[in-house]
MMTF fields as JSON, N, C-alpha, C and O atoms, coordinates in Angstrom:
{
  "mmtfVersion": "1.0.0",
  "mmtfProducer": "UNKNOWN",
  "numBonds": 395,
  "numAtoms": 396,
  "numGroups": 99,
  "numChains": 1,
  "numModels": 1,
  "chainsPerModel": [1],
  "groupsPerChain": [99],
  "chainIdList": ["A"],
  "bondAtomList": [4, 2, 8, 6, 12, 10, 16, 14, 20, 18, 24, 22, 28, 26, 32, 30, 36, 34, 40, 38, 44, 42, 48, 46, 52, 50, 56, 54, 60, 58, 64, 62, 68, 66, 72, 70, 76, 74, 80, 78, 84, 82, 88, 86, 92, 90, 96, 94, 100, 98, 104, 102, 108, 106, 112, 110, 116, 114, 120, 118, 124, 122, 128, 126, 132, 130, 136, 134, 140, 138, 144, 142, 148, 146, 152, 150, 156, 154, 160, 158, 164, 162, 168, 166, 172, 170, 176, 174, 180, 178, 184, 182, 188, 186, 192, 190, 196, 194, 200, 198, 204, 202, 208, 206, 212, 210, 216, 214, 220, 218, 224, 222, 228, 226, 232, 230, 236, 234, 240, 238, 244, 242, 248, 246, 252, 250, 256, 254, 260, 258, 264, 262, 268, 266, 272, 270, 276, 274, 280, 278, 284, 282, 288, 286, 292, 290, 296, 294, 300, 298, 304, 302, 308, 306, 312, 310, 316, 314, 320, 318, 324, 322, 328, 326, 332, 330, 336, 334, 340, 338, 344, 342, 348, 346, 352, 350, 356, 354, 360, 358, 364, 362, 368, 366, 372, 370, 376, 374, 380, 378, 384, 382, 388, 386, 392, 390],
  "bondOrderList": [1, 1, 1, 1, 1, 1, 1, 1, 1, 1, 1, 1, 1, 1, 1, 1, 1, 1, 1, 1, 1, 1, 1, 1, 1, 1, 1, 1, 1, 1, 1, 1, 1, 1, 1, 1, 1, 1, 1, 1, 1, 1, 1, 1, 1, 1, 1, 1, 1, 1, 1, 1, 1, 1, 1, 1, 1, 1, 1, 1, 1, 1, 1, 1, 1, 1, 1, 1, 1, 1, 1, 1, 1, 1, 1, 1, 1, 1, 1, 1, 1, 1, 1, 1, 1, 1, 1, 1, 1, 1, 1, 1, 1, 1, 1, 1, 1, 1],
  "groupList": [{"groupName": "MET", "atomNameList": ["N", "CA", "C", "O"], "elementList": ["N", "C", "C", "O"], "formalChargeList": [0, 0, 0, 0], "bondAtomList": [1, 0, 2, 1, 3, 2], "bondOrderList": [1, 1, 2], "singleLetterCode": "M", "chemCompType": "L-PEPTIDE LINKING"}, {"groupName": "GLN", "atomNameList": ["N", "CA", "C", "O"], "elementList": ["N", "C", "C", "O"], "formalChargeList": [0, 0, 0, 0], "bondAtomList": [1, 0, 2, 1, 3, 2], "bondOrderList": [1, 1, 2], "singleLetterCode": "Q", "chemCompType": "L-PEPTIDE LINKING"}, {"groupName": "PHE", "atomNameList": ["N", "CA", "C", "O"], "elementList": ["N", "C", "C", "O"], "formalChargeList": [0, 0, 0, 0], "bondAtomList": [1, 0, 2, 1, 3, 2], "bondOrderList": [1, 1, 2], "singleLetterCode": "F", "chemCompType": "L-PEPTIDE LINKING"}, {"groupName": "VAL", "atomNameList": ["N", "CA", "C", "O"], "elementList": ["N", "C", "C", "O"], "formalChargeList": [0, 0, 0, 0], "bondAtomList": [1, 0, 2, 1, 3, 2], "bondOrderList": [1, 1, 2], "singleLetterCode": "V", "chemCompType": "L-PEPTIDE LINKING"}, {"groupName": "ILE", "atomNameList": ["N", "CA", "C", "O"], "elementList": ["N", "C", "C", "O"], "formalChargeList": [0, 0, 0, 0], "bondAtomList": [1, 0, 2, 1, 3, 2], "bondOrderList": [1, 1, 2], "singleLetterCode": "I", "chemCompType": "L-PEPTIDE LINKING"}, {"groupName": "THR", "atomNameList": ["N", "CA", "C", "O"], "elementList": ["N", "C", "C", "O"], "formalChargeList": [0, 0, 0, 0], "bondAtomList": [1, 0, 2, 1, 3, 2], "bondOrderList": [1, 1, 2], "singleLetterCode": "T", "chemCompType": "L-PEPTIDE LINKING"}, {"groupName": "PRO", "atomNameList": ["N", "CA", "C", "O"], "elementList": ["N", "C", "C", "O"], "formalChargeList": [0, 0, 0, 0], "bondAtomList": [1, 0, 2, 1, 3, 2], "bondOrderList": [1, 1, 2], "singleLetterCode": "P", "chemCompType": "L-PEPTIDE LINKING"}, {"groupName": "ARG", "atomNameList": ["N", "CA", "C", "O"], "elementList": ["N", "C", "C", "O"], "formalChargeList": [0, 0, 0, 0], "bondAtomList": [1, 0, 2, 1, 3, 2], "bondOrderList": [1, 1, 2], "singleLetterCode": "R", "chemCompType": "L-PEPTIDE LINKING"}, {"groupName": "SER", "atomNameList": ["N", "CA", "C", "O"], "elementList": ["N", "C", "C", "O"], "formalChargeList": [0, 0, 0, 0], "bondAtomList": [1, 0, 2, 1, 3, 2], "bondOrderList": [1, 1, 2], "singleLetterCode": "S", "chemCompType": "L-PEPTIDE LINKING"}, {"groupName": "LYS", "atomNameList": ["N", "CA", "C", "O"], "elementList": ["N", "C", "C", "O"], "formalChargeList": [0, 0, 0, 0], "bondAtomList": [1, 0, 2, 1, 3, 2], "bondOrderList": [1, 1, 2], "singleLetterCode": "K", "chemCompType": "L-PEPTIDE LINKING"}, {"groupName": "GLY", "atomNameList": ["N", "CA", "C", "O"], "elementList": ["N", "C", "C", "O"], "formalChargeList": [0, 0, 0, 0], "bondAtomList": [1, 0, 2, 1, 3, 2], "bondOrderList": [1, 1, 2], "singleLetterCode": "G", "chemCompType": "PEPTIDE LINKING"}, {"groupName": "ALA", "atomNameList": ["N", "CA", "C", "O"], "elementList": ["N", "C", "C", "O"], "formalChargeList": [0, 0, 0, 0], "bondAtomList": [1, 0, 2, 1, 3, 2], "bondOrderList": [1, 1, 2], "singleLetterCode": "A", "chemCompType": "L-PEPTIDE LINKING"}, {"groupName": "LEU", "atomNameList": ["N", "CA", "C", "O"], "elementList": ["N", "C", "C", "O"], "formalChargeList": [0, 0, 0, 0], "bondAtomList": [1, 0, 2, 1, 3, 2], "bondOrderList": [1, 1, 2], "singleLetterCode": "L", "chemCompType": "L-PEPTIDE LINKING"}, {"groupName": "ASP", "atomNameList": ["N", "CA", "C", "O"], "elementList": ["N", "C", "C", "O"], "formalChargeList": [0, 0, 0, 0], "bondAtomList": [1, 0, 2, 1, 3, 2], "bondOrderList": [1, 1, 2], "singleLetterCode": "D", "chemCompType": "L-PEPTIDE LINKING"}, {"groupName": "HIS", "atomNameList": ["N", "CA", "C", "O"], "elementList": ["N", "C", "C", "O"], "formalChargeList": [0, 0, 0, 0], "bondAtomList": [1, 0, 2, 1, 3, 2], "bondOrderList": [1, 1, 2], "singleLetterCode": "H", "chemCompType": "L-PEPTIDE LINKING"}, {"groupName": "CYS", "atomNameList": ["N", "CA", "C", "O"], "elementList": ["N", "C", "C", "O"], "formalChargeList": [0, 0, 0, 0], "bondAtomList": [1, 0, 2, 1, 3, 2], "bondOrderList": [1, 1, 2], "singleLetterCode": "C", "chemCompType": "L-PEPTIDE LINKING"}, {"groupName": "GLU", "atomNameList": ["N", "CA", "C", "O"], "elementList": ["N", "C", "C", "O"], "formalChargeList": [0, 0, 0, 0], "bondAtomList": [1, 0, 2, 1, 3, 2], "bondOrderList": [1, 1, 2], "singleLetterCode": "E", "chemCompType": "L-PEPTIDE LINKING"}, {"groupName": "ASN", "atomNameList": ["N", "CA", "C", "O"], "elementList": ["N", "C", "C", "O"], "formalChargeList": [0, 0, 0, 0], "bondAtomList": [1, 0, 2, 1, 3, 2], "bondOrderList": [1, 1, 2], "singleLetterCode": "N", "chemCompType": "L-PEPTIDE LINKING"}, {"groupName": "TYR", "atomNameList": ["N", "CA", "C", "O"], "elementList": ["N", "C", "C", "O"], "formalChargeList": [0, 0, 0, 0], "bondAtomList": [1, 0, 2, 1, 3, 2], "bondOrderList": [1, 1, 2], "singleLetterCode": "Y", "chemCompType": "L-PEPTIDE LINKING"}, {"groupName": "TRP", "atomNameList": ["N", "CA", "C", "O"], "elementList": ["N", "C", "C", "O"], "formalChargeList": [0, 0, 0, 0], "bondAtomList": [1, 0, 2, 1, 3, 2], "bondOrderList": [1, 1, 2], "singleLetterCode": "W", "chemCompType": "L-PEPTIDE LINKING"}],
  "groupTypeList": [0, 1, 2, 3, 4, 5, 6, 7, 7, 8, 9, 10, 3, 11, 12, 1, 8, 3, 6, 11, 9, 7, 5, 11, 11, 4, 12, 10, 13, 12, 5, 4, 11, 14, 7, 3, 15, 16, 8, 12, 17, 7, 14, 8, 17, 3, 11, 8, 12, 7, 6, 3, 18, 10, 11, 10, 11, 12, 12, 12, 6, 16, 12, 18, 13, 11, 5, 3, 8, 11, 0, 11, 7, 16, 10, 2, 5, 12, 8, 10, 4, 16, 2, 13, 10, 16, 7, 19, 18, 11, 1, 8, 19, 19, 15, 7, 11, 11, 1],
  "groupIdList": [1, 2, 3, 4, 5, 6, 7, 8, 9, 10, 11, 12, 13, 14, 15, 16, 17, 18, 19, 20, 21, 22, 23, 24, 25, 26, 27, 28, 29, 30, 31, 32, 33, 34, 35, 36, 37, 38, 39, 40, 41, 42, 43, 44, 45, 46, 47, 48, 49, 50, 51, 52, 53, 54, 55, 56, 57, 58, 59, 60, 61, 62, 63, 64, 65, 66, 67, 68, 69, 70, 71, 72, 73, 74, 75, 76, 77, 78, 79, 80, 81, 82, 83, 84, 85, 86, 87, 88, 89, 90, 91, 92, 93, 94, 95, 96, 97, 98, 99],
  "secStructList": [7, 3, 3, 3, 3, 3, 3, 7, 3, 3, 6, 6, 3, 3, 7, 7, 1, 7, 7, 4, 4, 4, 1, 7, 7, 3, 3, 3, 3, 3, 3, 3, 3, 3, 3, 3, 3, 6, 6, 6, 6, 3, 3, 3, 3, 3, 3, 3, 3, 3, 7, 1, 1, 1, 1, 7, 7, 7, 1, 1, 7, 7, 3, 3, 3, 3, 3, 3, 3, 3, 3, 3, 6, 6, 3, 3, 3, 3, 3, 3, 3, 3, 3, 7, 1, 1, 7, 3, 3, 3, 3, 3, 3, 3, 3, 3, 3, 7, 7],
  "xCoordList": [6.382, 7.748, 7.849, 6.891, 9.023, 9.229, 9.632, 10.555, 8.898, 9.163, 9.089, 8.473, 9.722, 9.592, 8.652, 8.934, 7.536, 6.482, 6.39, 6.384, 6.318, 6.102, 4.827, 4.815, 3.734, 2.523, 2.814, 3.519, 2.282, 2.547, 1.341, 1.42, 0.23, -0.961, -1.601, -1.404, -2.368, -3.157, -4.573, -4.796, -5.518, -6.917, -7.031, -7.812, -6.241, -6.309, -5.465, -5.311, -4.913, -4.111, -2.632, -2.157, -1.906, -0.481, 0.246, -0.025, 1.175, 1.968, 2.953, 3.249, 3.457, 4.394, 5.543, 5.856, 6.153, 7.216, 8.53, 9.598, 8.444, 9.629, 10.164, 9.372, 11.464, 11.988, 11.44, 11.449, 10.968, 10.323, 11.234, 10.745, 12.539, 13.464, 13.465, 13.929, 12.957, 12.919, 11.565, 11.385, 10.625, 9.308, 9.259, 10.114, 8.249, 8.1, 7.844, 7.032, 8.539, 8.383, 7.984, 8.307, 7.275, 6.751, 7.282, 7.129, 7.906, 8.397, 7.292, 6.687, 7.027, 5.995, 6.054, 6.894, 5.152, 5.029, 3.948, 2.766, 4.356, 3.439, 2.908, 3.675, 1.591, 0.956, -0.01, -0.643, -0.11, -1.07, -1.854, -1.262, -3.169, -4.011, -5.232, -5.759, -5.662, -6.891, -8.019, -8.037, -8.967, -10.058, -11.327, -11.327, -12.396, -13.679, -13.62, -13.223, -14.014, -14.086, -15.569, -16.229, -16.077, -17.503, -17.881, -18.981, -16.983, -17.285, -17.452, -18.275, -16.656, -16.756, -17.748, -18.123, -18.168, -19.106, -18.524, -19.23, -17.206, -16.528, -15.159, -14.759, -14.45, -13.088, -12.118, -12.364, -11.016, -10.026, -8.667, -8.594, -7.593, -6.254, -6.086, -6.168, -5.848, -5.796, -4.406, -3.93, -3.757, -2.452, -2.666, -3.422, -1.979, -2.084, -0.69, 0.236, -0.548, 0.719, 0.476, -0.273, 1.122, 0.98, 2.352, 3.378, 2.374, 3.662, 4.477, 3.914, 5.789, 6.674, 6.532, 6.492, 6.458, 6.372, 4.983, 4.504, 4.34, 3.018, 1.919, 2.17, 0.715, -0.451, -1.179, -2.259, -0.59, -1.183, -2.141, -2.419, -2.637, -3.564, -2.829, -1.599, -3.579, -2.997, -2.226, -2.663, -1.076, -0.27, -0.747, -0.554, -1.369, -1.958, -3.304, -3.518, -4.224, -5.47, -5.153, -4.216, -5.933, -5.696, -5.807, -6.56, -5.044, -5.018, -5.748, -5.255, -6.925, -7.755, -7.405, -6.923, -7.653, -7.299, -5.816, -5.434, -4.992, -3.557, -2.877, -3.038, -2.119, -1.342, 0.039, 0.207, 1.013, 2.344, 2.335, 2.164, 2.517, 2.451, 3.825, 3.939, 4.875, 6.242, 7.198, 6.913, 8.331, 9.324, 10.722, 10.945, 11.661, 13.057, 13.922, 13.404, 15.235, 16.134, 15.881, 16.026, 15.505, 15.327, 14.027, 13.908, 13.055, 11.775, 10.695, 10.976, 9.448, 8.311, 7.192, 7.181, 6.263, 5.109, 3.852, 3.57, 3.098, 1.779, 0.749, 0.811, -0.176, -1.237, -2.592, -2.761, -3.542, -4.892, -5.771, -5.561, -6.766, -7.681, -7.757, -7.628, -7.969, -8.132, -9.463, -9.987, -9.993, -11.279, -11.02, -10.433, -11.453, -11.213, -12.418, -12.447, -13.411, -14.615, -15.805, -16.951, -15.542, -16.601, -16.418, -17.386, -15.167, -14.896, -13.76, -12.946, -13.733, -12.652, -11.69, -12.11, -10.393, -9.374, -8.317, -8.03, -7.737, -6.584, -5.399, -5.254, -4.556, -3.371, -2.265, -2.53, -1.034, 0.145, 1.114, 1.282, 1.756, 2.78, 4.096, 4.153, 5.151, 6.489, 7.053, 7.176, 7.391, 7.797, 9.262, 9.682, 10.036, 11.441, 11.712, 11.142, 12.572, 12.92, 13.557, 14.382, 13.158, 13.734, 15.184, 15.493, 16.055, 17.468, 17.848, 19.006],
  "yCoordList": [-3.817, -3.755, -4.295, -4.245, -4.806, -5.36, -4.262, -3.483, -4.232, -3.255, -3.924, -4.979, -3.298, -3.67, -2.635, -1.438, -3.09, -2.205, -2.316, -3.414, -1.165, -1.116, -0.321, 0.896, -0.993, -0.237, 0.67, 0.268, 1.882, 2.867, 3.099, 3.905, 2.405, 2.548, 1.189, 0.255, 1.087, -0.099, 0.355, 1.038, -0.026, 0.4, 1.909, 2.409, 2.635, 4.085, 4.804, 6.023, 4.073, 4.692, 4.564, 3.475, 5.689, 5.668, 4.731, 4.714, 3.95, 3.046, 3.85, 5.002, 3.248, 3.936, 4.515, 4.03, 5.531, 6.204, 5.442, 6.035, 4.126, 3.287, 3.536, 3.636, 3.64, 3.84, 2.785, 1.594, 3.222, 2.309, 1.159, 0.069, 1.374, 0.298, -0.834, -1.932, -0.595, -1.631, -2.332, -3.228, -1.953, -2.586, -3.647, -3.689, -4.5, -5.575, -5.002, -4.092, -5.541, -5.114, -6.325, -7.464, -6.06, -7.128, -6.926, -5.849, -7.962, -7.915, -8.388, -9.435, -7.626, -8.029, -7.24, -6.358, -7.572, -6.917, -5.844, -6.16, -4.581, -3.451, -2.995, -2.735, -2.9, -2.333, -1.244, -1.337, -0.217, 0.863, 1.04, 1.241, 0.968, 1.073, 1.94, 1.948, 2.663, 3.459, 2.558, 2.131, 2.263, 1.337, 1.676, 2.516, 1.014, 1.197, 0.497, -0.664, 1.207, 0.645, 0.542, 1.553, -0.669, -0.863, -0.412, 0.1, -0.596, -0.191, 1.31, 1.783, 2.075, 3.536, 4.076, 5.248, 3.211, 3.581, 4.676, 5.591, 4.557, 5.511, 4.954, 3.891, 5.675, 5.299, 5.686, 6.626, 4.942, 5.198, 4.673, 3.709, 5.306, 4.745, 3.702, 4.019, 2.451, 1.345, 0.715, 0.278, 0.673, 0.026, -1.373, -1.565, -2.347, -3.741, -4.316, -3.978, -5.185, -5.863, -7.361, -7.897, -8.037, -9.484, -10.144, -9.469, -11.467, -12.165, -11.966, -11.823, -11.957, -11.742, -12.877, -12.632, -14.094, -15.247, -15.853, -16.185, -15.997, -16.593, -15.566, -14.412, -16.017, -15.141, -15.5, -16.088, -15.149, -15.469, -14.403, -13.432, -14.598, -13.648, -12.354, -12.322, -11.31, -10.026, -10.169, -10.862, -9.508, -9.53, -8.485, -8.642, -7.419, -6.358, -5.995, -6.21, -5.445, -4.954, -3.874, -3.096, -3.827, -2.829, -1.415, -1.16, -0.514, 0.879, 1.696, 1.841, 2.236, 3.006, 4.491, 4.969, 5.213, 6.636, 6.834, 7.804, 5.906, 5.923, 7.104, 7.321, 7.859, 8.976, 8.962, 8.501, 9.472, 9.611, 10.857, 11.968, 10.681, 11.818, 12.332, 13.439, 11.542, 11.976, 11.122, 9.963, 11.711, 10.965, 11.46, 12.658, 10.515, 10.828, 9.767, 8.868, 9.874, 8.888, 7.474, 6.505, 7.356, 6.037, 5.354, 4.137, 6.101, 5.521, 6.571, 7.766, 6.117, 7.033, 6.506, 5.336, 7.379, 7.005, 7.093, 8.124, 5.996, 5.974, 6.137, 5.439, 7.035, 7.24, 7.039, 7.312, 6.562, 6.332, 5.76, 6.004, 4.99, 4.354, 2.864, 2.449, 2.066, 0.628, 0.191, 0.821, -0.896, -1.432, -2.8, -3.657, -3.024, -4.313, -5.248, -6.287, -4.877, -5.692, -5.072, -5.366, -4.214, -3.531, -2.023, -1.271, -1.583, -0.148, 0.298, -0.504, 1.608, 2.249, 2.889, 3.499, 2.741, 3.314, 4.036, 3.643, 5.097, 5.748, 4.788, 4.046, 4.814, 3.949, 4.623, 5.373, 4.356, 4.802, 3.65, 2.888, 3.518, 2.509, 3.197, 4.064, 2.827, 3.3, 2.275, 1.099, 2.697, 1.809, 2.047, 3.18, 0.95, 1.015, -0.033, -1.123, 0.289, -0.657, -1.892, -1.793, -3.079, -4.33, -4.423, -4.04, -4.922, -5.004, -6.401, -6.656],
  "zCoordList": [-10.619, -10.173, -8.751, -7.98, -8.424, -7.091, -6.114, -6.355, -5.0, -3.955, -2.597, -2.437, -1.627, -0.222, 0.377, 0.333, 0.936, 1.437, 2.96, 3.517, 3.615, 5.059, 5.324, 5.135, 5.765, 6.13, 7.322, 8.248, 7.307, 8.363, 9.28, 10.207, 9.03, 9.866, 10.101, 9.323, 11.181, 11.467, 11.8, 12.799, 10.963, 11.112, 11.256, 12.066, 10.459, 10.421, 11.449, 11.377, 12.407, 13.467, 13.107, 12.784, 13.164, 12.854, 13.803, 15.004, 13.253, 14.082, 14.91, 14.591, 15.967, 16.853, 16.042, 14.955, 16.567, 15.828, 15.871, 16.025, 15.734, 15.6, 14.197, 13.259, 14.019, 12.663, 11.71, 12.02, 10.562, 9.622, 9.217, 8.918, 9.201, 8.826, 9.841, 9.532, 11.041, 12.079, 12.149, 12.974, 11.316, 11.315, 10.223, 9.339, 10.299, 9.32, 7.931, 7.759, 6.956, 5.565, 4.732, 5.071, 3.635, 2.791, 1.375, 0.798, 0.815, -0.554, -1.484, -1.252, -2.53, -3.471, -4.76, -4.933, -5.655, -6.95, -6.823, -6.687, -6.867, -6.693, -8.043, -8.971, -8.142, -9.33, -8.894, -7.842, -9.716, -9.484, -10.78, -11.84, -10.701, -11.891, -11.598, -10.486, -12.616, -12.521, -12.989, -14.143, -12.093, -12.452, -11.691, -10.792, -12.066, -11.388, -10.037, -9.943, -9.006, -7.661, -7.299, -7.059, -7.265, -6.993, -5.587, -5.378, -4.62, -3.244, -3.113, -2.33, -3.895, -3.866, -4.899, -4.858, -5.822, -6.889, -7.796, -8.219, -8.084, -8.97, -9.347, -8.871, -10.201, -10.563, -9.438, -8.681, -9.349, -8.309, -8.764, -9.526, -8.297, -8.467, -7.372, -6.185, -7.774, -6.819, -6.84, -7.888, -5.671, -5.524, -4.951, -3.999, -5.556, -5.111, -4.923, -5.66, -3.933, -3.685, -3.712, -2.895, -4.67, -4.837, -4.696, -4.786, -4.475, -4.39, -5.668, -6.754, -5.535, -6.681, -7.688, -8.894, -7.215, -8.103, -8.031, -6.947, -9.164, -9.224, -9.006, -8.659, -9.218, -9.071, -7.784, -7.817, -6.664, -5.373, -4.898, -5.601, -3.704, -3.091, -2.74, -2.691, -2.502, -2.12, -0.814, 0.105, -0.744, 0.481, 1.485, 2.69, 0.987, 1.805, 1.204, 0.011, 2.006, 1.405, 0.373, 0.552, -0.704, -1.748, -1.178, -0.238, -1.77, -1.354, -2.413, -3.532, -2.069, -2.999, -2.918, -1.892, -4.012, -4.109, -3.795, -3.141, -4.267, -3.983, -4.666, -5.867, -3.887, -4.41, -3.762, -2.633, -4.491, -3.934, -3.058, -3.561, -1.754, -0.835, -0.433, 0.094, -0.675, -0.387, -1.213, -1.514, -1.573, -2.344, -1.99, -1.811, -1.891, -1.609, -2.288, -2.95, -2.121, -2.741, -2.229, -2.975, -0.962, -0.344, -0.749, -0.607, -1.246, -1.609, -1.656, -1.741, -1.598, -1.644, -0.758, -0.377, -0.44, 0.372, -0.475, -1.085, -0.505, -1.132, -0.02, 0.992, -0.199, 0.792, 0.126, -1.063, 0.899, 0.384, 1.475, 2.663, 1.045, 1.987, 1.679, 0.527, 2.722, 2.54, 3.14, 4.058, 2.605, 3.048, 3.644, 2.985, 4.895, 5.552, 5.474, 6.134, 4.667, 4.544, 5.244, 4.906, 6.219, 6.951, 6.979, 6.874, 7.122, 7.291, 6.379, 5.921, 6.133, 5.389, 6.386, 7.37, 6.116, 6.991, 6.161, 5.03, 6.733, 6.117, 6.2, 7.171, 5.171, 5.159, 4.368, 3.428, 4.748, 4.013, 3.918, 4.871, 2.766, 2.56, 2.256, 1.384, 2.959, 2.608, 1.627, 1.969, 0.432, -0.654, -1.011, -1.246, -1.049, -1.435, -2.497, -2.46, -3.432, -4.482, -3.866, -2.958, -4.38, -3.899, -4.378, -5.506, -3.537, -3.889, -4.289, -4.619]
}
């Protein structure tokens, strides 16, 4: 499904308390799947964000152990961990339906 995603952390550190609506948002096709994660050596719920049109590269690093941590009329927050190639970091995405 198409969503507008706003990452809420950078390398595990919460972003400034600027209203999320004023931060950069990314439009993409959000999928969440339960699959084997070789880096974790176990199964995980993995959230991925890809371009809406075509099969392009990921728009954000995948979110492992993704869970819905909050939900309201305006959208929901997915929380989990992301891997940047060297380290694991906490991450949260604020997700809103694309209009």
